[in-house]
N, C-alpha and C positions, 0 to 999 in steps of 0.2 A: 504494500500500500504506500510505502514512503517513496518508492522510486518515481512515480509520476509527480509527486509533490516536489521532490528534489530536482527533477528535470525542469519543472515550472519555475522554481525559485532560481535555479542557475540561469535559465533563459532571461528572466526578468532582471537579474543582476547584470548580465552581459549587455542588455539593452539600455539600462539606466545609468550605469557607472561608467565614468570616463576610463579610457584604456590605460592611462597612467596609474590609476588607482585600483584597477581590476584585481590584480594579484593580492594586494593588501586586503581589499574588501572580501575577496573569496576566502582568504586564510582566516580572517576574523569570523566570517560566517561559519566556516567549518568548525572552528573552535567552539563557537557558541552552540552549534548543533550537537557536538560531542558532549559538552557539559550538560546540556538539557537532557540528552539521552541517559546519561549516568544518573542525574537527579530523578528522572522519571522512573528508572528501574528501581532505585532505592525507595521512592514513594510508593510504587505499586507493591513491592514486597512488604513494606511496612503495613500498608492498608490491607493487604491480603491476610496478614497475620491478625489484624485487629477486627476486620469486618467480614472476612471470607472472600474467596476468589470470585465467586459468582457475583457478589455485590460490587467488587472492584470493576468487573466487566460492565455491569449495569451503569455505574457511575461514569466510567470512561466513555461509554456510548452516549450518555446524555451530554457529557462535556464536548464530545466530538461534534454532535449535532448542533449544539449551541455555538461552538466556535465556527462551524460552517455557516450558520445563519448570520452571525455577527460579521464574518468576512464578506458575505454577500451584501449585507447592508452597507458596510464601509466602502466597498469597492464598486458598488453599483454605478454604472456610467463612467468608470475610470477608463481613460484612454492612454495608451503608451505614447511617449513622445516619438515623433518620426524624424 
């Protein structure tokens, strides 16, 4: 599931960021993604121990749908610079 998202993010970064800054921005973005991944694994494991694995999946699904709706609302009508 993350491959299409990573592809979309990489495409947007390449379209929006100046070529002189592209390497630095890509490196920073990669570091942020790795840290977020580690934090999410820790949080999911902790939550699974506290509320159960099934409930973690339910909460995660609700958060994913909410994030998608929020992103749709924020980026509605957004156009990339040409």
